[in-house]
A tleap script that builds the chain and sets N, CA, C and O, in Angstrom:
source leaprc.protein.ff14SB
mol = sequence {
  NMET ILE THR ARG LEU THR GLY VAL TYR HIE
  ALA ASP GLY SER LEU LEU GLY GLU LEU ARG
  TYR VAL VAL GLY SER ARG LEU GLY ARG ALA
  HIE CYS ALA LEU CYS ASP ILE THR HIE GLY
  ARG VAL ARG GLU LYS PRO GLY TRP ARG ALA
  ALA ARG ASP GLY LEU GLY LEU PRO PHE THR
  ALA VAL HIE LEU ASP GLU ARG SER PRO GLU
  GLU ARG ALA ALA SER GLU GLY ARG THR PRO
  CYS VAL LEU ALA HIE ASP ASP ALA GLY ALA
  ILE SER VAL LEU LEU GLY PRO SER GLU LEU
  GLU ALA CYS GLY GLY ASP PRO ALA ALA LEU
  VAL ALA ALA ILE ARG ARG ALA LEU PRO CALA
}
set mol.1.N position { 13.636 35.835 62.829 }
set mol.1.CA position { 14.556 34.900 62.190 }
set mol.1.C position { 13.996 34.487 60.828 }
set mol.1.O position { 12.811 34.175 60.706 }
set mol.2.N position { 14.845 34.486 59.820 }
set mol.2.CA position { 14.435 34.083 58.473 }
set mol.2.C position { 14.283 32.566 58.444 }
set mol.2.O position { 15.184 31.827 58.840 }
set mol.3.N position { 13.122 32.118 57.967 }
set mol.3.CA position { 12.838 30.680 57.936 }
set mol.3.C position { 12.865 30.082 56.535 }
set mol.3.O position { 13.078 28.879 56.378 }
set mol.4.N position { 12.649 30.920 55.509 }
set mol.4.CA position { 12.690 30.414 54.137 }
set mol.4.C position { 12.808 31.580 53.163 }
set mol.4.O position { 12.582 32.737 53.516 }
set mol.5.N position { 13.170 31.242 51.930 }
set mol.5.CA position { 13.353 32.241 50.877 }
set mol.5.C position { 12.497 31.881 49.671 }
set mol.5.O position { 12.258 30.707 49.388 }
set mol.6.N position { 12.041 32.910 48.968 }
set mol.6.CA position { 11.304 32.705 47.730 }
set mol.6.C position { 11.909 33.602 46.662 }
set mol.6.O position { 12.007 34.817 46.836 }
set mol.7.N position { 12.309 32.993 45.565 }
set mol.7.CA position { 12.760 33.764 44.410 }
set mol.7.C position { 11.552 34.054 43.538 }
set mol.7.O position { 10.737 33.167 43.283 }
set mol.8.N position { 11.433 35.278 43.085 }
set mol.8.CA position { 10.318 35.667 42.219 }
set mol.8.C position { 10.873 36.033 40.844 }
set mol.8.O position { 11.600 37.015 40.690 }
set mol.9.N position { 10.515 35.223 39.857 }
set mol.9.CA position { 10.919 35.498 38.478 }
set mol.9.C position { 10.134 36.683 37.922 }
set mol.9.O position { 9.019 36.960 38.364 }
set mol.10.N position { 10.710 37.363 36.973 }
set mol.10.CA position { 10.033 38.489 36.316 }
set mol.10.C position { 9.360 37.985 35.032 }
set mol.10.O position { 9.630 38.472 33.934 }
set mol.11.N position { 8.483 37.000 35.207 }
set mol.11.CA position { 7.757 36.394 34.091 }
set mol.11.C position { 6.584 35.610 34.657 }
set mol.11.O position { 6.610 35.172 35.808 }
set mol.12.N position { 5.559 35.440 33.837 }
set mol.12.CA position { 4.433 34.594 34.231 }
set mol.12.C position { 4.784 33.131 33.973 }
set mol.12.O position { 5.571 32.824 33.078 }
set mol.13.N position { 4.201 32.236 34.758 }
set mol.13.CA position { 4.511 30.820 34.660 }
set mol.13.C position { 3.603 30.032 33.730 }
set mol.13.O position { 3.852 28.852 33.483 }
set mol.14.N position { 2.565 30.654 33.214 }
set mol.14.CA position { 1.676 29.951 32.297 }
set mol.14.C position { 2.422 29.638 30.999 }
set mol.14.O position { 3.483 30.205 30.737 }
set mol.15.N position { 1.879 28.756 30.206 }
set mol.15.CA position { 2.497 28.423 28.929 }
set mol.15.C position { 2.644 29.677 28.065 }
set mol.15.O position { 3.690 29.899 27.456 }
set mol.16.N position { 1.601 30.483 28.018 }
set mol.16.CA position { 1.663 31.731 27.261 }
set mol.16.C position { 2.705 32.683 27.857 }
set mol.16.O position { 3.443 33.338 27.120 }
set mol.17.N position { 2.764 32.757 29.181 }
set mol.17.CA position { 3.741 33.609 29.844 }
set mol.17.C position { 5.167 33.172 29.549 }
set mol.17.O position { 6.037 34.003 29.287 }
set mol.18.N position { 5.402 31.876 29.594 }
set mol.18.CA position { 6.732 31.338 29.297 }
set mol.18.C position { 7.112 31.616 27.844 }
set mol.18.O position { 8.241 32.010 27.551 }
set mol.19.N position { 6.165 31.408 26.946 }
set mol.19.CA position { 6.413 31.664 25.527 }
set mol.19.C position { 6.699 33.145 25.290 }
set mol.19.O position { 7.608 33.500 24.539 }
set mol.20.N position { 5.915 34.000 25.936 }
set mol.20.CA position { 6.110 35.439 25.822 }
set mol.20.C position { 7.512 35.829 26.302 }
set mol.20.O position { 8.173 36.663 25.683 }
set mol.21.N position { 7.962 35.223 27.406 }
set mol.21.CA position { 9.281 35.535 27.940 }
set mol.21.C position { 10.379 35.057 26.992 }
set mol.21.O position { 11.322 35.800 26.722 }
set mol.22.N position { 10.272 33.836 26.487 }
set mol.22.CA position { 11.303 33.294 25.592 }
set mol.22.C position { 11.433 34.163 24.351 }
set mol.22.O position { 12.540 34.533 23.959 }
set mol.23.N position { 10.314 34.486 23.739 }
set mol.23.CA position { 10.346 35.329 22.536 }
set mol.23.C position { 10.875 36.718 22.895 }
set mol.23.O position { 11.723 37.260 22.186 }
set mol.24.N position { 10.383 37.291 23.983 }
set mol.24.CA position { 10.826 38.618 24.403 }
set mol.24.C position { 12.307 38.663 24.715 }
set mol.24.O position { 12.979 39.642 24.389 }
set mol.25.N position { 12.825 37.625 25.337 }
set mol.25.CA position { 14.251 37.614 25.664 }
set mol.25.C position { 15.097 37.492 24.405 }
set mol.25.O position { 16.165 38.099 24.317 }
set mol.26.N position { 14.638 36.724 23.441 }
set mol.26.CA position { 15.369 36.588 22.172 }
set mol.26.C position { 15.374 37.916 21.400 }
set mol.26.O position { 16.332 38.221 20.690 }
set mol.27.N position { 14.306 38.696 21.544 }
set mol.27.CA position { 14.199 39.979 20.850 }
set mol.27.C position { 14.770 41.137 21.674 }
set mol.27.O position { 14.771 42.283 21.226 }
set mol.28.N position { 15.255 40.829 22.885 }
set mol.28.CA position { 15.821 41.870 23.739 }
set mol.28.C position { 14.779 42.720 24.446 }
set mol.28.O position { 15.087 43.822 24.902 }
set mol.29.N position { 13.556 42.230 24.545 }
set mol.29.CA position { 12.469 42.986 25.184 }
set mol.29.C position { 12.102 42.467 26.569 }
set mol.29.O position { 11.352 43.117 27.298 }
set mol.30.N position { 12.617 41.318 26.928 }
set mol.30.CA position { 12.308 40.736 28.241 }
set mol.30.C position { 13.607 40.232 28.855 }
set mol.30.O position { 14.464 39.677 28.168 }
set mol.31.N position { 13.735 40.436 30.157 }
set mol.31.CA position { 14.947 39.989 30.854 }
set mol.31.C position { 14.595 39.685 32.309 }
set mol.31.O position { 13.812 40.398 32.937 }
set mol.32.N position { 15.182 38.624 32.823 }
set mol.32.CA position { 15.011 38.270 34.237 }
set mol.32.C position { 16.348 37.758 34.753 }
set mol.32.O position { 16.793 36.674 34.375 }
set mol.33.N position { 16.986 38.539 35.615 }
set mol.33.CA position { 18.294 38.158 36.156 }
set mol.33.C position { 18.214 36.868 36.968 }
set mol.33.O position { 19.176 36.100 36.997 }
set mol.34.N position { 17.074 36.616 37.633 }
set mol.34.CA position { 16.937 35.369 38.392 }
set mol.34.C position { 16.877 34.174 37.453 }
set mol.34.O position { 17.447 33.125 37.753 }
set mol.35.N position { 16.194 34.316 36.318 }
set mol.35.CA position { 16.168 33.244 35.309 }
set mol.35.C position { 17.585 32.937 34.834 }
set mol.35.O position { 17.959 31.774 34.683 }
set mol.36.N position { 18.377 33.996 34.600 }
set mol.36.CA position { 19.756 33.811 34.141 }
set mol.36.C position { 20.581 33.022 35.151 }
set mol.36.O position { 21.481 32.273 34.772 }
set mol.37.N position { 20.280 33.188 36.423 }
set mol.37.CA position { 21.022 32.502 37.480 }
set mol.37.C position { 20.585 31.048 37.612 }
set mol.37.O position { 21.425 30.163 37.775 }
set mol.38.N position { 19.304 30.797 37.545 }
set mol.38.CA position { 18.779 29.466 37.861 }
set mol.38.C position { 18.596 28.543 36.669 }
set mol.38.O position { 18.554 27.324 36.836 }
set mol.39.N position { 18.485 29.101 35.467 }
set mol.39.CA position { 18.163 28.274 34.300 }
set mol.39.C position { 19.123 28.490 33.141 }
set mol.39.O position { 19.629 29.589 32.916 }
set mol.40.N position { 19.354 27.408 32.416 }
set mol.40.CA position { 20.053 27.484 31.139 }
set mol.40.C position { 19.012 27.705 30.052 }
set mol.40.O position { 17.940 28.247 30.321 }
set mol.41.N position { 19.308 27.302 28.864 }
set mol.41.CA position { 18.377 27.503 27.752 }
set mol.41.C position { 17.068 26.742 27.929 }
set mol.41.O position { 16.008 27.231 27.539 }
set mol.42.N position { 17.134 25.553 28.512 }
set mol.42.CA position { 15.946 24.706 28.581 }
set mol.42.C position { 15.534 24.348 30.006 }
set mol.42.O position { 14.342 24.311 30.309 }
set mol.43.N position { 16.480 24.089 30.866 }
set mol.43.CA position { 16.129 23.590 32.197 }
set mol.43.C position { 16.989 24.226 33.279 }
set mol.43.O position { 17.891 25.020 33.011 }
set mol.44.N position { 16.675 23.848 34.503 }
set mol.44.CA position { 17.406 24.367 35.653 }
set mol.44.C position { 18.886 23.980 35.562 }
set mol.44.O position { 19.224 22.858 35.185 }
set mol.45.N position { 19.756 24.926 35.913 }
set mol.45.CA position { 21.193 24.670 35.895 }
set mol.45.C position { 21.571 23.724 37.037 }
set mol.45.O position { 21.136 23.925 38.170 }
set mol.46.N position { 22.371 22.700 36.753 }
set mol.46.CA position { 22.845 21.822 37.831 }
set mol.46.C position { 23.607 22.613 38.900 }
set mol.46.O position { 23.512 22.301 40.087 }
set mol.47.N position { 24.357 23.630 38.484 }
set mol.47.CA position { 25.088 24.460 39.444 }
set mol.47.C position { 24.161 25.195 40.387 }
set mol.47.O position { 24.502 25.421 41.548 }
set mol.48.N position { 22.986 25.572 39.895 }
set mol.48.CA position { 22.010 26.231 40.754 }
set mol.48.C position { 21.468 25.241 41.773 }
set mol.48.O position { 21.335 25.576 42.951 }
set mol.49.N position { 21.155 24.031 41.337 }
set mol.49.CA position { 20.636 23.019 42.270 }
set mol.49.C position { 21.613 22.805 43.420 }
set mol.49.O position { 21.214 22.783 44.584 }
set mol.50.N position { 22.876 22.651 43.095 }
set mol.50.CA position { 23.901 22.422 44.127 }
set mol.50.C position { 24.023 23.634 45.047 }
set mol.50.O position { 24.098 23.483 46.266 }
set mol.51.N position { 24.042 24.824 44.473 }
set mol.51.CA position { 24.161 26.049 45.279 }
set mol.51.C position { 22.950 26.209 46.191 }
set mol.51.O position { 23.098 26.513 47.375 }
set mol.52.N position { 21.761 26.008 45.650 }
set mol.52.CA position { 20.520 26.133 46.426 }
set mol.52.C position { 20.509 25.142 47.582 }
set mol.52.O position { 20.136 25.489 48.702 }
set mol.53.N position { 20.918 23.911 47.305 }
set mol.53.CA position { 20.914 22.883 48.348 }
set mol.53.C position { 21.896 23.199 49.477 }
set mol.53.O position { 21.728 22.711 50.594 }
set mol.54.N position { 22.914 24.009 49.196 }
set mol.54.CA position { 23.894 24.376 50.217 }
set mol.54.C position { 23.539 25.631 50.996 }
set mol.54.O position { 24.300 26.053 51.867 }
set mol.55.N position { 22.393 26.233 50.697 }
set mol.55.CA position { 21.995 27.476 51.377 }
set mol.55.C position { 21.706 27.300 52.866 }
set mol.55.O position { 21.985 28.193 53.665 }
set mol.56.N position { 21.160 26.171 53.229 }
set mol.56.CA position { 20.783 25.975 54.625 }
set mol.56.C position { 19.397 26.508 54.964 }
set mol.56.O position { 18.965 26.435 56.114 }
set mol.57.N position { 18.707 27.040 53.973 }
set mol.57.CA position { 17.330 27.519 54.125 }
set mol.57.C position { 16.526 27.009 52.935 }
set mol.57.O position { 17.055 26.916 51.827 }
set mol.58.N position { 15.271 26.683 53.149 }
set mol.58.CA position { 14.445 26.305 51.996 }
set mol.58.C position { 14.330 27.480 51.023 }
set mol.58.O position { 14.101 28.617 51.435 }
set mol.59.N position { 14.490 27.196 49.742 }
set mol.59.CA position { 14.382 28.204 48.691 }
set mol.59.C position { 13.448 27.664 47.623 }
set mol.59.O position { 13.715 26.626 47.017 }
set mol.60.N position { 12.359 28.371 47.399 }
set mol.60.CA position { 11.456 28.026 46.316 }
set mol.60.C position { 11.416 29.205 45.350 }
set mol.60.O position { 11.762 30.331 45.707 }
set mol.61.N position { 10.996 28.932 44.145 }
set mol.61.CA position { 10.883 29.995 43.149 }
set mol.61.C position { 9.468 29.998 42.585 }
set mol.61.O position { 8.857 28.949 42.381 }
set mol.62.N position { 8.968 31.197 42.339 }
set mol.62.CA position { 7.629 31.361 41.778 }
set mol.62.C position { 7.686 32.395 40.659 }
set mol.62.O position { 8.579 33.240 40.604 }
set mol.63.N position { 6.708 32.297 39.778 }
set mol.63.CA position { 6.539 33.289 38.724 }
set mol.63.C position { 5.566 34.357 39.223 }
set mol.63.O position { 4.910 34.187 40.251 }
set mol.64.N position { 5.487 35.445 38.487 }
set mol.64.CA position { 4.612 36.555 38.887 }
set mol.64.C position { 3.184 36.110 39.177 }
set mol.64.O position { 2.574 36.555 40.149 }
set mol.65.N position { 2.653 35.233 38.334 }
set mol.65.CA position { 1.265 34.798 38.486 }
set mol.65.C position { 1.097 33.664 39.498 }
set mol.65.O position { -0.011 33.156 39.674 }
set mol.66.N position { 2.164 33.267 40.153 }
set mol.66.CA position { 2.106 32.189 41.144 }
set mol.66.C position { 2.322 32.688 42.574 }
set mol.66.O position { 2.277 31.895 43.514 }
set mol.67.N position { 2.553 33.980 42.747 }
set mol.67.CA position { 2.798 34.534 44.083 }
set mol.67.C position { 1.539 34.506 44.939 }
set mol.67.O position { 0.424 34.669 44.444 }
set mol.68.N position { 1.744 34.295 46.228 }
set mol.68.CA position { 0.644 34.439 47.184 }
set mol.68.C position { 0.312 35.928 47.280 }
set mol.68.O position { 1.118 36.761 46.865 }
set mol.69.N position { -0.849 36.276 47.813 }
set mol.69.CA position { -1.163 37.699 47.988 }
set mol.69.C position { -0.105 38.443 48.818 }
set mol.69.O position { 0.211 39.598 48.536 }
set mol.70.N position { 0.431 37.778 49.829 }
set mol.70.CA position { 1.450 38.404 50.677 }
set mol.70.C position { 2.766 38.604 49.911 }
set mol.70.O position { 3.419 39.638 50.045 }
set mol.71.N position { 3.142 37.607 49.112 }
set mol.71.CA position { 4.349 37.731 48.293 }
set mol.71.C position { 4.160 38.818 47.237 }
set mol.71.O position { 5.092 39.562 46.935 }
set mol.72.N position { 2.973 38.907 46.686 }
set mol.72.CA position { 2.681 39.947 45.694 }
set mol.72.C position { 2.828 41.333 46.329 }
set mol.72.O position { 3.432 42.229 45.739 }
set mol.73.N position { 2.275 41.503 47.528 }
set mol.73.CA position { 2.354 42.795 48.215 }
set mol.73.C position { 3.807 43.184 48.494 }
set mol.73.O position { 4.171 44.352 48.362 }
set mol.74.N position { 4.630 42.220 48.875 }
set mol.74.CA position { 6.031 42.507 49.206 }
set mol.74.C position { 6.882 42.780 47.970 }
set mol.74.O position { 7.855 43.530 48.042 }
set mol.75.N position { 6.523 42.176 46.834 }
set mol.75.CA position { 7.408 42.234 45.668 }
set mol.75.C position { 6.882 43.038 44.489 }
set mol.75.O position { 7.608 43.227 43.512 }
set mol.76.N position { 5.657 43.513 44.548 }
set mol.76.CA position { 5.067 44.212 43.397 }
set mol.76.C position { 5.963 45.363 42.934 }
set mol.76.O position { 6.342 46.233 43.718 }
set mol.77.N position { 6.292 45.343 41.634 }
set mol.77.CA position { 7.141 46.379 41.057 }
set mol.77.C position { 8.614 46.246 41.394 }
set mol.77.O position { 9.400 47.137 41.073 }
set mol.78.N position { 9.008 45.146 42.040 }
set mol.78.CA position { 10.399 44.980 42.481 }
set mol.78.C position { 10.966 43.635 42.047 }
set mol.78.O position { 11.810 43.066 42.738 }
set mol.79.N position { 10.511 43.125 40.915 }
set mol.79.CA position { 10.953 41.815 40.456 }
set mol.79.C position { 11.935 41.953 39.303 }
set mol.79.O position { 11.894 42.929 38.554 }
set mol.80.N position { 12.820 40.969 39.167 }
set mol.80.CA position { 12.949 39.770 39.960 }
set mol.80.C position { 13.533 40.104 41.331 }
set mol.80.O position { 14.178 41.136 41.518 }
set mol.81.N position { 13.291 39.215 42.270 }
set mol.81.CA position { 13.794 39.453 43.618 }
set mol.81.C position { 13.862 38.147 44.391 }
set mol.81.O position { 13.376 37.110 43.939 }
set mol.82.N position { 14.471 38.219 45.555 }
set mol.82.CA position { 14.455 37.125 46.527 }
set mol.82.C position { 13.774 37.670 47.769 }
set mol.82.O position { 14.196 38.680 48.332 }
set mol.83.N position { 12.720 36.994 48.185 }
set mol.83.CA position { 11.968 37.379 49.374 }
set mol.83.C position { 12.411 36.558 50.572 }
set mol.83.O position { 12.715 35.371 50.450 }
set mol.84.N position { 12.445 37.199 51.725 }
set mol.84.CA position { 12.749 36.521 52.982 }
set mol.84.C position { 11.467 36.432 53.800 }
set mol.84.O position { 10.781 37.432 54.014 }
set mol.85.N position { 11.158 35.230 54.250 }
set mol.85.CA position { 9.995 34.981 55.109 }
set mol.85.C position { 10.526 34.768 56.521 }
set mol.85.O position { 11.425 33.954 56.731 }
set mol.86.N position { 9.972 35.497 57.493 }
set mol.86.CA position { 10.466 35.301 58.857 }
set mol.86.C position { 9.474 34.500 59.698 }
set mol.86.O position { 8.356 34.212 59.271 }
set mol.87.N position { 9.915 34.153 60.894 }
set mol.87.CA position { 9.103 33.297 61.757 }
set mol.87.C position { 7.867 33.995 62.304 }
set mol.87.O position { 7.009 33.338 62.893 }
set mol.88.N position { 7.750 35.311 62.124 }
set mol.88.CA position { 6.551 36.041 62.540 }
set mol.88.C position { 5.548 36.169 61.394 }
set mol.88.O position { 4.469 36.735 61.564 }
set mol.89.N position { 5.919 35.631 60.215 }
set mol.89.CA position { 5.023 35.689 59.072 }
set mol.89.C position { 5.251 36.873 58.156 }
set mol.89.O position { 4.550 37.016 57.154 }
set mol.90.N position { 6.215 37.729 58.474 }
set mol.90.CA position { 6.504 38.890 57.632 }
set mol.90.C position { 7.320 38.462 56.408 }
set mol.90.O position { 8.110 37.519 56.467 }
set mol.91.N position { 7.111 39.170 55.313 }
set mol.91.CA position { 7.845 38.915 54.072 }
set mol.91.C position { 8.466 40.229 53.623 }
set mol.91.O position { 7.796 41.261 53.578 }
set mol.92.N position { 9.751 40.182 53.294 }
set mol.92.CA position { 10.440 41.387 52.827 }
set mol.92.C position { 11.375 41.023 51.684 }
set mol.92.O position { 11.762 39.865 51.522 }
set mol.93.N position { 11.731 42.028 50.896 }
set mol.93.CA position { 12.686 41.819 49.802 }
set mol.93.C position { 14.083 41.744 50.400 }
set mol.93.O position { 14.547 42.685 51.043 }
set mol.94.N position { 14.741 40.626 50.184 }
set mol.94.CA position { 16.120 40.439 50.643 }
set mol.94.C position { 17.094 40.941 49.574 }
set mol.94.O position { 18.058 41.639 49.885 }
set mol.95.N position { 16.836 40.581 48.319 }
set mol.95.CA position { 17.642 41.024 47.187 }
set mol.95.C position { 16.707 41.502 46.085 }
set mol.95.O position { 15.738 40.823 45.747 }
set mol.96.N position { 16.993 42.652 45.537 }
set mol.96.CA position { 16.176 43.203 44.468 }
set mol.96.C position { 16.797 42.981 43.099 }
set mol.96.O position { 17.796 42.274 42.969 }
set mol.97.N position { 16.205 43.584 42.085 }
set mol.97.CA position { 16.687 43.382 40.713 }
set mol.97.C position { 18.157 43.725 40.503 }
set mol.97.O position { 18.865 42.984 39.821 }
set mol.98.N position { 18.629 44.821 41.068 }
set mol.98.CA position { 20.025 45.213 40.833 }
set mol.98.C position { 21.002 44.233 41.487 }
set mol.98.O position { 22.053 43.932 40.920 }
set mol.99.N position { 20.659 43.736 42.676 }
set mol.99.CA position { 21.529 42.748 43.340 }
set mol.99.C position { 21.572 41.444 42.550 }
set mol.99.O position { 22.620 40.803 42.463 }
set mol.100.N position { 20.432 41.048 41.973 }
set mol.100.CA position { 20.407 39.824 41.167 }
set mol.100.C position { 21.192 40.028 39.871 }
set mol.100.O position { 21.920 39.136 39.435 }
set mol.101.N position { 21.046 41.182 39.270 }
set mol.101.CA position { 21.793 41.487 38.037 }
set mol.101.C position { 23.288 41.438 38.304 }
set mol.101.O position { 24.053 40.966 37.463 }
set mol.102.N position { 23.712 41.921 39.470 }
set mol.102.CA position { 25.137 41.932 39.822 }
set mol.102.C position { 25.724 40.526 39.949 }
set mol.102.O position { 26.944 40.365 39.922 }
set mol.103.N position { 24.880 39.516 40.085 }
set mol.103.CA position { 25.351 38.133 40.184 }
set mol.103.C position { 25.833 37.598 38.839 }
set mol.103.O position { 26.504 36.567 38.792 }
set mol.104.N position { 25.504 38.280 37.752 }
set mol.104.CA position { 26.011 37.894 36.434 }
set mol.104.C position { 25.647 36.487 35.999 }
set mol.104.O position { 26.408 35.849 35.271 }
set mol.105.N position { 24.490 35.991 36.436 }
set mol.105.CA position { 24.063 34.658 36.031 }
set mol.105.C position { 24.722 33.522 36.792 }
set mol.105.O position { 24.525 32.355 36.451 }
set mol.106.N position { 25.497 33.840 37.812 }
set mol.106.CA position { 26.276 32.847 38.554 }
set mol.106.C position { 25.553 32.407 39.826 }
set mol.106.O position { 25.335 33.216 40.728 }
set mol.107.N position { 25.179 31.118 39.901 }
set mol.107.CA position { 24.500 30.624 41.104 }
set mol.107.C position { 25.302 30.836 42.392 }
set mol.107.O position { 24.725 31.182 43.423 }
set mol.108.N position { 26.610 30.635 42.346 }
set mol.108.CA position { 27.434 30.819 43.542 }
set mol.108.C position { 27.418 32.279 43.993 }
set mol.108.O position { 27.442 32.562 45.191 }
set mol.109.N position { 27.377 33.198 43.038 }
set mol.109.CA position { 27.315 34.625 43.386 }
set mol.109.C position { 25.984 34.953 44.054 }
set mol.109.O position { 25.937 35.783 44.962 }
set mol.110.N position { 24.912 34.316 43.619 }
set mol.110.CA position { 23.618 34.535 44.275 }
set mol.110.C position { 23.656 34.034 45.710 }
set mol.110.O position { 23.202 34.730 46.619 }
set mol.111.N position { 24.182 32.856 45.922 }
set mol.111.CA position { 24.263 32.315 47.284 }
set mol.111.C position { 25.109 33.239 48.161 }
set mol.111.O position { 24.749 33.494 49.310 }
set mol.112.N position { 26.210 33.735 47.645 }
set mol.112.CA position { 27.060 34.661 48.418 }
set mol.112.C position { 26.297 35.942 48.740 }
set mol.112.O position { 26.395 36.453 49.855 }
set mol.113.N position { 25.541 36.465 47.779 }
set mol.113.CA position { 24.758 37.686 48.013 }
set mol.113.C position { 23.676 37.443 49.059 }
set mol.113.O position { 23.423 38.301 49.905 }
set mol.114.N position { 23.041 36.285 49.003 }
set mol.114.CA position { 22.022 35.948 50.010 }
set mol.114.C position { 22.665 35.892 51.390 }
set mol.114.O position { 22.131 36.457 52.344 }
set mol.115.N position { 23.785 35.229 51.503 }
set mol.115.CA position { 24.451 35.094 52.809 }
set mol.115.C position { 24.860 36.462 53.368 }
set mol.115.O position { 24.761 36.694 54.572 }
set mol.116.N position { 25.319 37.363 52.497 }
set mol.116.CA position { 25.684 38.708 52.951 }
set mol.116.C position { 24.458 39.487 53.414 }
set mol.116.O position { 24.539 40.277 54.355 }
set mol.117.N position { 23.335 39.270 52.761 }
set mol.117.CA position { 22.122 40.037 53.057 }
set mol.117.C position { 21.345 39.517 54.272 }
set mol.117.O position { 20.574 40.260 54.878 }
set mol.118.N position { 21.545 38.259 54.622 }
set mol.118.CA position { 20.832 37.694 55.765 }
set mol.118.C position { 21.310 38.320 57.068 }
set mol.118.O position { 22.505 38.560 57.242 }
set mol.119.N position { 20.381 38.586 57.984 }
set mol.119.CA position { 20.814 39.094 59.295 }
set mol.119.C position { 21.696 38.089 60.014 }
set mol.119.O position { 21.500 36.879 59.895 }
set mol.120.N position { 22.653 38.588 60.748 }
set mol.120.CA position { 23.604 37.706 61.461 }
set mol.120.C position { 22.946 36.911 62.553 }
set mol.120.O position { 23.611 36.131 63.235 }
savepdb mol mol.pdb
quit
């Protein structure tokens, strides 16, 4: 049974990492579909907060340099993504980069994709 979800951004969370991402995205060299869904230009989207709160599962987000060793093993080379943590301690990719890109930056579309991907 899935007990929680972790979104993994395709960027480092350090100040330098954030700056690198902002500059790279402005120059068309960096992109993160999960960032597009959860954040506006400066801060978290209110629509994302509401959508996340309606998921019914805890959802946290981490940057590449903030992943646990287990999250790193599950997501390496597959970011951005949403990881599913189960009650046995296993971690797997629930949604990968293409599924996040298909959400088109829409928090409600991400929640719908998560619900479709979760086991019944």
